[in-house]
N, C-alpha and C positions, 0 to 999 in steps of 0.2 A: 720615410714618406711623411709621417706625422710631423717630425721636426722641420722638414723643409717647407711644409705647408704653413706652419705657424710662424716661421722666420720670414717667409715671404709676405704673410699677412701683416706682420709687425713692420716690415720695411715699407709696404705700400700705405699703411695707415699713418706712419710717422712722416711721410712726405707732405710737402705743402699741398693743401686742398683748394687751391685757387684756380685750378684749370677748368676746362669745360666739363670734365668728368669728376670734379670734386664733390664733396659732400653737399655743399650749399647749392651747387648747380643741380645735383640729383634731387635734392629736396624741393627745389623750385619747380622742377618738372613734375615730381610726385604730387605737389600741392595742387597743380592745375588739373590733374587727372584723378585724384583720389576721391573716394566716397566721403560722406559727412564726418564721422568720427576720426578717420585717418587724416582728413584735411586739417582739422583743428590740431591734431598731434603734429603734423608736418609744419604747420604755421608756428607752433610753439618752439619746436626744435630749430627751425630756420631763424627765428628771432634770436635764440640763444647763441647760435653759431655766428650770426652776422655781427655780434658785438665783440668779436675777437676771441671766441672760445674754440675756434677750429683747431688750432695747434694743441691746446690743452686736451681736447677730446682725442686727437690723433696720438699724442704721446701716451695718454692713459690706456688707450686701446692697444697700442704697440707693446706696452709693458705687460698687459694681461695676455696678449698673444705669445710673447716670449716666455712668460711664466708657465702658461699652459703647455707650450711646446716642449720646453726643457724638462719640466717636472714629470710629464707623462713619459717622455723618452728615457729619463734617468730612473724612473720608478719611484719617485718621491711623492707620496700621497696621490697616486694616480686617480683614484675615484674622485677626490676633491677637485682636482684640476680638470678632469674630464667633465664634471658637472659645470665648472666655471667656463670651459670651452663651449659647452652646449648652451649655457645662458648667454654668452657673448654672441654665438651664432643666432640664437633666437631673437635677441635684442636688435641685432643688425638687420635681421630679416623683417621684423615688424616695423622698426623705426625708419630705416633707410631704404628698404625695398618694398615697403607696404604689402607684405605677404606675397612678394613677387609680382605685384600688380594684378592679381587675379580678380580684383573687384573692378578693374577698369574696363574689362572686356577686350583688351588688346594684348593681353599677356600671352607669351609663347611658352613659358615654363614657370615653375614655381619659385625660382631663385635658388640661392645657395644655402639658405638656412636649413631646410630639411636634409639636404645632402651632408652638410657638416655635422648635424646632429646624428645622423645615421653612421657616419664615419667614426664619430666619437664612441658610439655604442659598440662598434666592432673592436675598439681598443679596451673595452671594459674588462677588467680582470675577473676571471670566473670565480675564483676563491683564493683565500690566502694560502700560500704554500706552507706546509709544515716543515719544521726542522727535523732532522733524523731522530733526535732524542724525544721530541714531542710525538712523532709517529709511533715509536716503540712504546711509549707510555700509553698512547691512545689504543694501540692494539692489545696491550695487556689488560686495560680496563674493559675492553669489549669482549674478551675471551669468556666463554661460559664457565661457571664455577665447577670445580671438581667435587662430586658428591662425597660426603664423609662416609667412612666405613665404620658403622656402629659395632661390628663384631670383632674388631681388632684386625690383626693381619690375616689375610685370606690365603688359602692354598693357591698357588699359581695355576694349578690344573683346574681349579674351580670346584673341587670336591668338598 
């Protein structure tokens, strides 16, 4: 599920963003509805995208999506790439979705950012698994010490 989600995200972010549902169109709508600080952020991002950086942003986001998807799926530095996936979801939620439009008064949901962050938290590894030789060494180190017998050998009957 994780891999399919991030491959799909990479595919859709790498596609040309010149349609009605593209990044620049979405930001133009957000700009007209956003509150003060979000409006200036949207204006800055919209200016940056309209000078031809849409494909650059799409390819960079697609590369990050693929890296996050495959690294977590294969178990290569999962914590690092889960944090990267959470940051990507948070950035998209803030910049492109304006916190899901909750400040406009017309939002019906909070958007995808919190859901993706929660999903990434469910994939968080609990702890590092021990190898069998490390587990045996750890168990031996945690065993209580055997008290020394100051009187030498004792009678097995306890006399």
